[in-house]
Backbone bond lengths (Angstrom), bond angles and torsions (degrees), N, CA, C in turn:
res aa  C-N    CA-C-N  psi(-1)  N-CA   C-N-CA  omega(-1)  CA-C   N-CA-C  phi
1 M - - - 1.477 - - 1.447 112.99 -
2 V 1.286 116.66 147.55 1.520 122.93 -178.48 1.553 106.04 -74.38
3 K 1.348 114.27 131.61 1.451 118.59 -178.92 1.517 111.83 -114.99
4 I 1.320 116.76 130.21 1.476 122.25 -176.75 1.503 111.85 -124.89
5 L 1.309 115.16 135.74 1.465 122.11 176.95 1.488 111.44 -108.28
6 I 1.316 117.77 124.46 1.495 122.63 -177.93 1.517 107.27 -105.80
7 A 1.301 122.40 128.44 1.435 126.18 179.04 1.539 109.93 -122.80
8 D 1.394 119.59 110.58 1.388 123.60 -179.19 1.522 108.08 -160.05
9 D 1.321 115.90 137.62 1.469 119.23 179.67 1.493 112.69 -82.98
10 D 1.299 121.37 1.60 1.510 124.63 179.15 1.492 105.17 -101.52
11 P 1.350 115.10 112.35 1.495 121.45 -179.22 1.537 111.68 -57.48
12 S 1.296 118.09 -38.56 1.465 121.42 -177.63 1.563 110.52 -66.78
13 I 1.289 119.88 -34.23 1.548 124.86 176.18 1.519 104.68 -69.48
14 L 1.290 119.26 -45.84 1.456 121.40 -178.51 1.570 113.04 -59.49
15 E 1.296 113.45 -42.84 1.443 119.15 178.17 1.523 113.69 -67.91
16 L 1.378 113.60 -43.18 1.439 119.42 179.54 1.566 110.00 -60.69
17 L 1.337 116.51 -51.01 1.440 119.09 -177.15 1.600 110.62 -66.82
18 R 1.286 117.00 -37.12 1.458 121.11 177.45 1.499 110.20 -58.71
19 L 1.350 114.38 -43.93 1.500 120.51 -176.93 1.496 110.17 -62.36
20 Y 1.371 116.22 -50.74 1.427 121.55 -172.43 1.559 110.96 -69.66
21 L 1.310 115.95 -40.30 1.485 121.18 -177.63 1.529 110.24 -74.65
22 T 1.259 119.02 -39.01 1.432 120.83 175.16 1.555 110.71 -60.15
23 K 1.330 116.32 -44.99 1.413 123.43 179.34 1.595 110.23 -56.86
24 E 1.339 117.01 -31.45 1.434 122.43 177.79 1.567 112.85 -76.05
25 G 1.343 113.33 -7.20 1.467 115.61 -178.19 1.526 115.82 98.34
26 Y 1.291 119.04 -1.70 1.408 122.63 177.45 1.544 115.85 -78.48
27 E 1.297 118.17 145.77 1.423 123.82 175.36 1.565 109.12 -84.27
28 V 1.280 119.01 119.32 1.472 120.87 -170.83 1.538 115.74 -115.42
29 R 1.249 118.39 137.33 1.466 123.69 173.78 1.586 103.87 -120.09
30 A 1.319 114.46 152.99 1.432 120.27 -176.33 1.523 111.77 -132.20
31 A 1.349 116.67 138.59 1.481 121.53 178.86 1.517 109.26 -134.21
32 A 1.402 113.79 133.61 1.464 119.91 -174.96 1.503 115.56 -90.35
33 D 1.331 115.31 -5.47 1.504 119.21 177.91 1.509 109.63 -159.78
34 G 1.301 115.73 177.35 1.461 121.15 -172.25 1.556 112.83 -68.53
35 R 1.338 117.12 -36.41 1.444 119.42 -178.77 1.573 111.13 -68.72
36 E 1.383 115.06 -37.82 1.471 118.15 177.71 1.519 108.37 -68.84
37 T 1.311 119.03 -34.06 1.494 120.30 176.89 1.491 109.89 -60.52
38 L 1.300 117.10 -48.16 1.475 117.43 -177.90 1.509 112.28 -68.53
39 S 1.283 118.50 -27.74 1.442 121.23 173.48 1.497 114.04 -63.85
40 W 1.392 114.56 -43.53 1.468 119.39 175.26 1.529 111.88 -60.82
41 L 1.345 114.87 -46.05 1.481 121.54 -179.02 1.567 108.98 -56.60
42 E 1.331 118.30 -39.52 1.385 122.91 -177.67 1.626 112.10 -68.98
43 Q 1.368 111.47 -29.48 1.477 115.94 -173.18 1.571 112.55 -90.28
44 E 1.336 115.36 -33.69 1.443 116.47 -170.50 1.580 109.00 -137.47
45 S 1.311 113.73 163.82 1.505 119.85 175.71 1.543 107.68 -99.18
46 F 1.382 113.35 138.17 1.438 118.31 -178.47 1.593 109.86 -124.76
47 D 1.267 114.05 152.53 1.483 121.35 177.81 1.596 108.96 -88.74
48 L 1.295 116.43 -33.19 1.414 121.83 -176.29 1.531 111.48 -148.98
49 V 1.369 119.58 144.97 1.414 125.25 -179.03 1.580 104.09 -128.28
50 I 1.355 113.33 123.98 1.470 120.80 173.60 1.544 108.21 -100.90
51 L 1.314 114.51 119.23 1.483 120.46 -171.69 1.516 113.43 -118.15
52 D 1.315 111.88 129.57 1.493 118.87 162.96 1.500 109.39 -80.53
53 I 1.309 118.89 156.66 1.496 118.72 179.58 1.494 111.37 -89.41
54 M 1.389 117.60 -53.18 1.487 122.33 -174.61 1.522 109.56 -83.11
55 M 1.318 116.39 88.37 1.507 120.15 174.82 1.501 109.85 -126.28
56 P 1.369 115.26 159.12 1.474 120.44 179.13 1.497 111.65 -69.09
57 Y 1.366 116.02 153.93 1.474 125.22 173.70 1.514 114.91 71.04
58 V 1.328 116.56 -60.31 1.421 120.34 178.65 1.541 110.33 -135.88
59 D 1.356 117.44 116.15 1.468 117.16 -172.92 1.528 112.45 -79.56
60 G 1.301 113.97 173.06 1.474 120.81 -177.81 1.512 113.23 -62.01
61 W 1.350 117.70 -36.42 1.478 121.13 178.39 1.553 107.85 -57.54
62 Q 1.362 115.82 -51.43 1.463 118.84 -179.28 1.519 112.94 -61.87
63 L 1.334 114.83 -43.45 1.441 119.86 -179.84 1.543 111.32 -58.24
64 C 1.313 115.64 -44.38 1.495 120.20 -179.30 1.523 108.58 -58.90
65 Q 1.314 117.23 -42.89 1.488 121.36 -179.61 1.554 109.11 -65.72
66 E 1.318 117.69 -41.66 1.478 119.13 179.94 1.477 112.50 -67.06
67 I 1.338 117.23 -37.66 1.451 120.64 176.96 1.556 111.26 -60.27
68 R 1.308 113.95 -49.99 1.427 121.40 -177.79 1.559 112.27 -63.23
69 R 1.354 114.83 -33.42 1.428 120.00 -179.21 1.448 116.40 -80.91
70 Y 1.329 118.22 -35.92 1.454 121.31 -170.12 1.489 116.45 -124.56
71 Y 1.308 120.98 -14.81 1.444 118.50 -175.95 1.471 116.80 -117.74
72 G 1.286 121.69 28.15 1.421 125.84 167.61 1.523 114.32 74.78
73 D 1.324 113.02 -155.97 1.453 122.62 -170.84 1.562 110.80 -87.15
74 I 1.341 115.95 68.05 1.419 121.14 178.01 1.525 112.44 -97.14
75 A 1.289 119.10 133.69 1.479 119.58 174.44 1.528 110.57 -69.16
76 I 1.350 116.51 138.72 1.463 122.07 -177.12 1.529 108.02 -125.64
77 L 1.305 116.76 131.14 1.449 124.48 175.90 1.554 106.05 -125.58
78 F 1.404 115.88 120.00 1.454 119.77 168.99 1.531 110.64 -84.25
79 V 1.368 114.80 134.78 1.445 119.14 174.60 1.542 102.27 -130.22
80 S 1.336 116.00 107.72 1.456 120.37 -168.36 1.533 113.19 -144.80
81 A 1.329 116.41 152.07 1.468 120.59 171.54 1.561 113.31 -75.60
82 K 1.302 115.59 -11.51 1.440 121.87 179.28 1.483 109.15 -80.95
83 G 1.311 118.23 97.83 1.440 124.94 -170.15 1.486 120.03 -111.58
84 E 1.389 113.65 9.38 1.508 118.54 176.62 1.533 111.71 -70.00
85 S 1.297 114.18 156.17 1.497 117.85 -179.13 1.531 112.83 -61.26
86 E 1.362 115.37 -35.16 1.477 115.07 -179.13 1.501 111.52 -69.64
87 D 1.399 117.72 -30.78 1.473 121.78 175.32 1.518 111.21 -63.72
88 K 1.311 118.35 -42.74 1.455 123.92 179.16 1.494 109.55 -64.63
89 I 1.346 116.49 -46.17 1.484 119.35 -177.70 1.480 109.28 -64.45
90 N 1.348 119.20 -42.87 1.431 122.53 177.36 1.584 111.62 -57.48
91 G 1.354 114.76 -43.54 1.390 119.19 176.92 1.492 115.09 -59.58
92 F 1.338 119.75 -44.44 1.414 126.65 175.58 1.553 109.93 -63.21
93 K 1.271 119.68 -41.83 1.422 123.88 178.03 1.494 113.00 -61.84
94 L 1.310 114.55 -36.65 1.502 117.38 -179.59 1.489 113.94 -77.37
95 G 1.430 115.49 -19.28 1.428 116.21 175.07 1.532 114.04 130.59
96 T 1.328 121.92 -2.12 1.447 119.53 -178.66 1.546 112.04 -63.28
97 D 1.311 117.91 154.45 1.467 120.24 177.15 1.512 113.90 -95.41
98 D 1.331 115.44 -20.25 1.456 119.81 -178.88 1.518 107.33 -157.22
99 Y 1.338 117.02 163.44 1.429 122.38 -178.02 1.508 110.71 -148.28
100 V 1.359 114.24 122.52 1.443 120.97 -174.96 1.580 107.66 -120.31
101 V 1.314 117.79 134.53 1.412 118.70 -177.06 1.555 110.70 -100.23
102 K 1.324 116.44 136.27 1.457 122.58 175.90 1.525 109.23 -75.65
103 P 1.383 116.06 149.91 1.467 130.40 -16.47 1.483 112.26 -60.58
104 F 1.320 118.09 148.07 1.466 123.18 176.92 1.457 114.29 -124.68
105 D 1.291 115.54 165.67 1.442 123.46 174.27 1.541 108.16 -89.60
106 P 1.298 122.01 116.00 1.414 125.34 -174.87 1.596 110.56 -59.09
107 D 1.264 118.53 -36.67 1.466 121.75 177.57 1.535 111.57 -66.32
108 E 1.341 116.04 -40.83 1.428 118.63 178.16 1.559 109.15 -66.22
109 L 1.343 118.82 -37.86 1.424 122.61 -177.73 1.619 107.80 -64.90
110 V 1.286 113.60 -41.33 1.489 117.20 176.65 1.529 111.38 -58.07
111 M 1.310 114.46 -44.16 1.460 118.58 177.77 1.478 113.38 -60.39
112 R 1.364 115.76 -39.44 1.489 119.22 175.27 1.522 114.56 -66.56
113 V 1.265 115.42 -35.40 1.437 122.07 173.54 1.564 110.80 -60.21
114 R 1.340 115.73 -51.89 1.455 120.31 175.28 1.505 112.35 -52.18
115 A 1.316 115.06 -45.33 1.482 118.60 -176.92 1.512 111.83 -65.64
116 L 1.343 118.13 -40.30 1.392 121.84 176.42 1.523 114.21 -60.93
117 L 1.301 112.52 -49.03 1.477 118.00 178.00 1.474 111.32 -59.01
118 R 1.363 116.69 -39.69 1.506 119.43 -175.46 1.557 106.05 -68.43
119 R 1.328 121.20 -39.28 1.439 121.40 174.96 1.497 114.61 -56.56
120 Y 1.306 114.02 -44.14 1.468 118.62 -176.96 1.563 112.25 -70.14
121 R 1.321 116.77 -32.94 1.439 120.02 177.16 1.525 107.18 -69.27
122 I 1.335 120.77 -40.40 1.429 122.43 178.21 1.486 111.85 -58.85
123 Y 1.349 117.09 -38.50 1.540 119.14 -176.92 1.567 107.60 -68.59
124 A 1.301 118.63 -24.14 1.475 118.80 -177.99 1.530 110.11 -82.71
125 S 1.251 119.02 -6.46 1.504 121.85 -178.57 1.452 110.95 -81.91
126 E 1.356 116.94 173.74 1.438 125.19 -176.71 1.534 113.55 -88.40
127 S 1.328 113.75 -18.92 1.477 115.77 -179.59 1.491 108.86 -149.55
128 V 1.346 113.47 156.15 1.471 122.83 178.62 1.484 110.46 -132.49
129 T 1.329 118.14 136.86 1.467 121.15 179.14 1.561 105.94 -116.58
130 I 1.322 112.39 126.02 1.494 119.71 176.28 1.500 107.01 -127.51
131 G 1.319 118.08 115.85 1.471 121.72 -177.70 1.488 109.17 61.23
132 A 1.297 114.80 -123.92 1.502 120.08 -178.82 1.519 110.61 -97.75
133 L 1.343 119.76 10.06 1.430 121.48 -174.84 1.499 110.61 -114.75
134 T 1.348 117.79 133.73 1.506 124.26 176.37 1.550 108.27 -113.43
135 L 1.323 116.04 130.83 1.442 122.18 179.31 1.571 107.96 -107.46
136 E 1.260 122.46 124.38 1.477 124.95 -178.35 1.564 107.85 -107.11
137 A 1.327 116.55 112.72 1.424 120.24 -172.89 1.516 114.29 -66.60
138 S 1.395 116.33 -34.83 1.439 119.27 -174.47 1.584 111.24 -69.92
139 T 1.279 116.06 -34.95 1.470 121.18 -179.67 1.557 115.17 -101.07
140 K 1.299 113.95 -13.64 1.431 121.82 -172.11 1.547 113.83 53.75
141 F 1.337 110.95 43.03 1.477 119.27 177.00 1.539 108.25 -104.14
142 A 1.356 114.64 143.89 1.472 120.52 169.32 1.565 107.04 -106.11
143 K 1.307 117.69 132.56 1.450 120.53 -177.56 1.491 108.00 -129.92
144 T 1.379 114.26 146.04 1.427 122.51 172.20 1.539 106.36 -139.45
145 G 1.330 115.67 113.21 1.496 117.88 -172.87 1.552 110.70 64.29
146 S 1.276 117.21 -128.80 1.432 120.64 178.80 1.517 112.15 -94.59
147 Q 1.346 116.86 -0.21 1.462 121.15 -174.16 1.552 109.43 -93.99
148 T 1.351 116.94 132.92 1.440 121.99 172.99 1.579 108.79 -100.41
149 L 1.291 115.07 130.03 1.465 119.28 -172.23 1.526 108.61 -106.84
150 P 1.343 119.32 129.99 1.473 120.04 178.09 1.477 109.45 -73.45
151 I 1.308 115.97 142.76 1.427 124.16 179.16 1.526 112.82 -153.72
152 P 1.347 118.08 127.03 1.519 120.41 177.02 1.433 115.18 -52.52
153 A 1.349 121.83 152.32 1.409 124.73 -172.56 1.496 110.08 -61.84
154 K 1.258 123.30 -47.73 1.476 122.78 -174.32 1.534 111.88 -68.86
155 E 1.351 116.17 -35.97 1.446 122.13 171.76 1.540 111.30 -59.50
156 F 1.291 113.98 -44.73 1.521 118.71 -179.75 1.563 106.55 -64.38
157 D 1.228 120.24 -47.57 1.517 123.00 -177.01 1.499 108.50 -61.81
158 L 1.306 120.81 -41.78 1.438 122.91 176.45 1.503 113.89 -64.32
159 L 1.311 117.74 -46.13 1.449 123.41 178.07 1.584 111.41 -63.11
160 Y 1.358 112.19 -44.09 1.441 117.92 178.41 1.546 114.31 -59.91
161 M 1.364 113.91 -40.87 1.449 120.20 176.15 1.537 111.61 -62.38
162 L 1.309 115.06 -47.26 1.481 117.25 -177.85 1.511 113.86 -67.59
163 S 1.394 111.53 -36.47 1.485 118.90 179.57 1.467 115.03 -67.96
164 S 1.350 112.78 -33.32 1.493 119.46 -178.47 1.524 113.79 -67.25
165 Y 1.349 115.55 -21.80 1.492 123.70 179.12 1.501 110.23 -125.65
166 P 1.327 119.05 64.96 1.503 119.06 -177.65 1.496 111.31 -57.13
167 N 1.332 114.29 136.99 1.490 122.32 175.88 1.544 112.63 78.28
168 Q 1.360 119.50 -0.31 1.399 121.59 -179.48 1.532 109.04 -91.24
169 V 1.286 117.50 132.96 1.449 124.36 178.13 1.613 111.26 -79.03
170 F 1.326 115.12 129.33 1.463 118.91 173.17 1.491 107.01 -121.27
171 T 1.362 114.23 138.14 1.442 121.17 174.86 1.558 104.48 -76.54
172 R 1.334 114.47 162.75 1.452 121.88 175.78 1.544 109.44 -61.65
173 D 1.367 116.43 -43.73 1.446 120.93 -178.72 1.553 111.57 -63.38
174 Q 1.367 116.46 -38.13 1.442 116.95 173.63 1.513 114.53 -60.67
175 L 1.311 114.80 -45.77 1.440 119.89 -179.32 1.522 111.12 -64.31
176 I 1.266 118.24 -42.47 1.423 121.55 177.48 1.545 111.57 -58.31
177 E 1.332 116.92 -44.64 1.483 121.05 -176.47 1.524 107.93 -70.56
178 K 1.279 116.92 -37.55 1.549 119.78 -177.57 1.571 108.64 -70.54
179 I 1.287 117.79 -44.53 1.510 119.70 -169.60 1.562 109.48 -93.66
180 W 1.311 119.42 -42.36 1.459 118.29 -174.16 1.544 109.59 -102.82
181 G 1.307 123.06 -13.75 1.423 126.41 178.71 1.552 113.00 91.96
182 P 1.349 116.34 159.17 1.436 121.16 -174.95 1.517 116.78 -65.32
183 D 1.330 116.04 -16.38 1.471 120.07 -179.73 1.530 113.81 -91.73
184 F 1.383 117.73 3.78 1.422 122.46 -177.16 1.522 110.02 -59.28
185 D 1.279 121.97 131.59 1.459 123.48 -179.30 1.536 117.25 -106.82
186 G 1.374 112.05 13.96 1.500 115.54 175.53 1.542 110.89 -84.69
187 D 1.316 115.39 -157.19 1.487 119.61 178.57 1.493 111.83 -131.93
188 E 1.303 116.56 -179.23 1.480 123.24 -175.43 1.543 112.87 -60.72
189 R 1.298 118.88 -23.34 1.406 121.87 -176.99 1.567 111.47 -66.36
190 T 1.361 114.46 -21.19 1.486 118.34 173.26 1.545 111.04 -58.33
191 I 1.371 118.23 -45.30 1.396 123.68 178.96 1.546 109.71 -63.66
192 D 1.287 118.39 -45.54 1.456 120.73 -179.74 1.522 111.88 -59.49
193 V 1.324 116.85 -43.64 1.484 121.67 176.90 1.571 111.88 -57.89
194 H 1.283 114.42 -47.65 1.471 119.93 -176.63 1.511 108.79 -67.84
195 I 1.323 119.99 -39.78 1.502 122.47 176.82 1.462 107.36 -61.47
196 K 1.311 121.50 -45.08 1.491 122.77 -179.61 1.534 110.55 -60.82
197 R 1.283 116.33 -39.71 1.469 118.81 179.03 1.503 111.58 -66.64
198 L 1.380 116.54 -39.77 1.474 118.14 179.02 1.571 111.87 -67.58
199 R 1.290 113.48 -35.75 1.535 115.02 179.69 1.566 107.68 -67.54
200 T 1.251 116.24 -36.70 1.490 117.22 178.91 1.566 112.24 -69.31
201 R 1.317 113.07 -40.45 1.419 121.47 -177.49 1.568 113.44 -69.54
202 F 1.309 114.75 -39.71 1.500 120.99 -177.50 1.521 110.23 -120.39
203 P 1.309 121.67 93.88 1.477 124.51 179.68 1.540 110.39 -64.22
204 E 1.387 113.69 163.32 1.442 116.35 179.50 1.509 115.77 -68.87
205 S 1.352 114.19 -8.87 1.523 119.24 178.98 1.567 107.28 -67.94
206 L 1.346 119.59 -14.34 1.465 120.33 175.98 1.519 112.93 -79.06
207 G 1.295 115.25 -7.42 1.485 119.78 173.09 1.513 117.62 103.66
208 F 1.365 114.08 14.44 1.531 117.49 -179.82 1.568 104.64 -151.11
209 R 1.328 111.76 168.09 1.429 117.96 172.68 1.509 109.25 -155.95
210 I 1.333 117.71 151.51 1.457 124.40 176.37 1.554 107.44 -97.52
211 Q 1.341 114.31 116.11 1.469 118.20 -177.00 1.491 111.18 -100.22
212 T 1.394 116.11 139.20 1.466 121.99 175.19 1.523 106.41 -81.17
213 I 1.353 115.41 130.59 1.448 120.10 173.96 1.552 105.21 -105.84
214 R 1.230 115.02 108.19 1.507 121.76 -170.30 1.497 110.14 -58.39
215 G 1.387 115.40 129.79 1.454 121.32 177.25 1.527 112.75 80.65
216 I 1.375 118.97 -3.05 1.461 118.13 -176.31 1.565 107.34 -127.26
217 G 1.377 116.91 -66.61 1.447 117.62 -172.84 1.497 109.75 172.81
218 Y 1.360 118.00 -126.92 1.476 124.80 -173.56 1.517 108.65 -136.95
219 R 1.384 110.59 160.01 1.490 118.74 167.11 1.478 107.83 -152.22
220 L 1.343 120.99 150.98 1.384 125.68 178.00 1.522 111.14 -98.14
221 E 1.367 117.50 130.65 1.408 123.80 178.68 1.502 109.35 -113.15
222 V 1.310 117.78 137.81 1.500 123.85 174.08 1.530 108.04 -97.44
223 N 1.287 115.34 124.00 1.521 119.74 178.04 1.499 112.19 -61.66
224 T 1.363 113.48 139.02 1.478 116.02 179.13 1.557 112.75 -103.24
225 W 1.348 114.76 2.15 1.471 117.29 177.89 1.534 110.47 -87.58
């Protein structure tokens, strides 16, 4: 069963989210502050964490960094009253997968939770299809129809990462750490060069494009036409 941790110091928000998510069949844990959130993370494994930002003891910013550093590939969703653009940008830079501003529609939030969980399940699979292109993780081959397309290893890894989480924004730092590792001593231009090569290698006619998110990084969009 999918397990979700909700962290918010507002009891009414905790109860509302618990009600809606339990109704969807998810197993839910709740934390009223940052220390309790960390305690739950140490005790159990979670598929997704829903974080408020302004919480006692340890705030959502710090928790997001802790999760990304120590608790593996967990989906993170910020739900916060802090709705300014700089707050959202900071959240994505720290590693959140999505950001919802309070007050929110519970039904919409449930849909976002479903979408995040779907993205993470896709990343665990052996292949990903985007538009007319299929990427096979075991062989690192890119295929369209009966044609196999050559692609260097790092370009494949970068495209596979973006394709596994369609429409999700990744910062350059996140991509460098995921693809090249934390000890990489290059700079952000490495990502820009590889993105440029991927755009040249795979035109939008294949049914997807890699979009630049100004001031943040990149995301992959699948065309709907």
